[in-house]
N, C-alpha and C positions, 0 to 999 in steps of 0.2 A: 430807750433801753440800750442802744449802741453806745451812747456816751457814758452811761453808768458802767457798762461792761468794760470799757476802756479804762475807766478810772480804777475799777477793781483789779484789772490785769496789772496795771502799773503798781498798785499797792501791794499785790501779792508777790510780784517779782522783786520788790525792794527797790532801793535807790539806784542800783546799777541798771535794772530793767527800765526804770523811769527815764534815766538819761538816754538810753538807746532809743526809746520811743520818741523822746522829745527831739532827737536829732533829725528824725525823718522829715518833719515839715520844713526844717531849716535847709536840709539838702535838697528837698523838692523845690523849695522856694528859690534856691540858687540856680537850679536847672531851668526853671521857668524864666527867671531873670535873664539867663544867658540866651535863651531862645528869643526873647523879646528884643534884646539888644542886637542880636544877629539880624532880626527882621527889619529893624529900623536903624541900622547902623548909619551914622552920618557919612561914613566913607563911601557908601553905596545908596544914596537917597532914592526913595521910591515915590511913586504916584499911586494913589488909590482912588478909584471912582466911587464917590459916595452917593451921587444922584445923577439921573439921566433925564433930559428933556428932549423927547423925540417929536419932531415936527414934520408934517408931510405924511408920506406913506399912506395916503388915503385909500389906495387900492389893496392894501395888505390886510388880511384877516386879523382880528384882534388877538387871536392865539399866537400868530407869528410875531406880532409886535411885542407881546408879553414875553415870549421866549427870548427875543433879541435883547430886550432890556435886562432880563434876568441874567443873560450870559455876560453882560457888560458890568453889571453892578458888582462892586467890591473887587473888581479885577485890578491887579497890581502890575505896574510896569517900572522899569528903571527910569528915573526922571530924565536922564540924558538920551534916552532912546527915542525913536520916532513912534512913540506910542499913539499919538493922535492919528497917524497914518494907518496903524493897525486897526484902530477903532473904525475908521472909514472903510477899510477893506472888509471887515466883518459885516458892516451894515450893507455894503454892496452885495456880498454873497447872500445875505439874508433876503435882500430885495429880489435877486435873481431866482433863488430857490423857492421863495414864497409866492412868486407870481410868474411861473414858467410860461404862461400863455400871453405875456404882455405884448409881444410883437404880433400876435394874431388878433390883437384888439387895437392895433394902430399906434402903439407906443414904442418908439424906436430907440429911445435912450433915456438915461436918468443921471442925475448928479448927486453926490453926497458931500456935505461939508460939515465938519465937526469942529467946534470951538470949546474951550474950557475956561472955567473961572475958579479961582482959588476960594475954598471955603475955610480952610484952616491949615496952618503949617505947624508941625511939631518936629522935634529933632529927627531927621532922617526920613520923614514921611510928609508928603503933601496931599491933602484931601481936596478933591476937585468936584465941581459940577460940570458935566459935559452936555452941551446943547448940540443936537444933531438935526441938520436940515436936509431932508430928503426930497429932492425935486424929481417927480416922476414924469415930467414933461407934459406935452399936449398931444392929444390924439391926432394922427395924420390921416389925411385922405389922399387918394391917388389923383393927381392932376392929369397926367398923361404918360403913356409909354410910346416912345418913338424909336425908330430903327435908322441907323445910318452906317454906311460902309466907310472904313478907314483905309488909307493907303493909296498907292498910285499904280499898283501892278495887279489890280483885281479884275477878274472877268465879270461877266454879268451875274447878278445875284441868282443863286439857285432857287431861292424862295422869295415870294413877294412879301413886302412888309405887312400888308394887310392880312395875309394868311398867317404870318408869324404872330401878329398881334392877337389873333383869335385863339391862339394856343395858350395864352396866359389868361386864366379865368378871373381877372380883376377888371371891373368896369371903372371908367373914369368917374371920379367923384365918390367912389366907394371907399370905406375905411380900409386902410392898408392891412393886409393879412399875409404874414410871412409864409404860411403853409401854402396858400394859393399861388403866391408869387414863385416860390421855388418848384412847386408842381408844374407851373407853366414853363420854367426853364428846362425841366426834365423833358417836357413834351417837345420843346424846340430842339433840344439835343437829339431826341429820337427821330425827329423829322429829318435832320441832316444825316443821321446814320443810315436811314433808309435810302438816301441818295448817294451812299458810298463815301460820305465824309466820316473818317475815323479819327480817333485821338482828339476829339473836340473838347476843349477845356475853356472855362470862363472864370473870371475873377470878379468879385463884387466889392465895390469901394463906396463908402458913405462919404459924401462931400460936405463941406461946410455949409453950402447953400441948401441943404436938405435934398439934394439931388442924388439919386442912387444910380450909379453907372455900372453896367455889366458888359465886360469886353469878352467877346468870343474869339478864340484862335483855333484854326484847323491846320492840318498839314498841307492843305492846298492853298493856304494863305488867304482864306476867306475870313475877313475880320469884320465883326459887327459890333456895334455899341448900342446897348439898350439904355435909355435914360428914363428914370421915373422921378418926376418932380412932385413933391408933396405940397399941398396948399398950406399956407400959414395958418 
């Protein structure tokens, strides 16, 4: 019925009316053509992700992986930009947000590597398949926590190493848990505060050999180093 009404309208308004209506699709077509040319201009070539192959992420819920893939599909970048780096950053954030309890389950790190393969190239637009490898690492168990003093101007230790060790509620051989470990560090700090040590601060450094070292500094120059070695 709409098509018939259009024909009747053109006929009733005569030749002039017909010409005006006929120009509309032409003008509209020019507008669409201009938009398409702007989007795929050879002067600013783009990359569009047509397909995603996500590997790994075995601990992520299916809904999280689906949202991640959906957020990357059909995303466009400038071809000369570091677009693959942006993809890896987005995957890293999704891994952290989707599994916030990872370090309480013994997983201390992960790695993301994205690679792309050309599917099709047209003027100003490169279609690609992106393969994402997400390595969530292996679960770590606590090997040991030891205490040692650093420096040459130290007085006798205020607290015995065995007493300090008991303040950290992680047993040797137990799966590493970040919440327990840092709760133990708070207890160590409180134990020193009760003995008049104020301004105690510590830094945590993850070393290449999977050893976690915590260095304590106090105004009285008591320096302690905690070492946690994780089993392979």
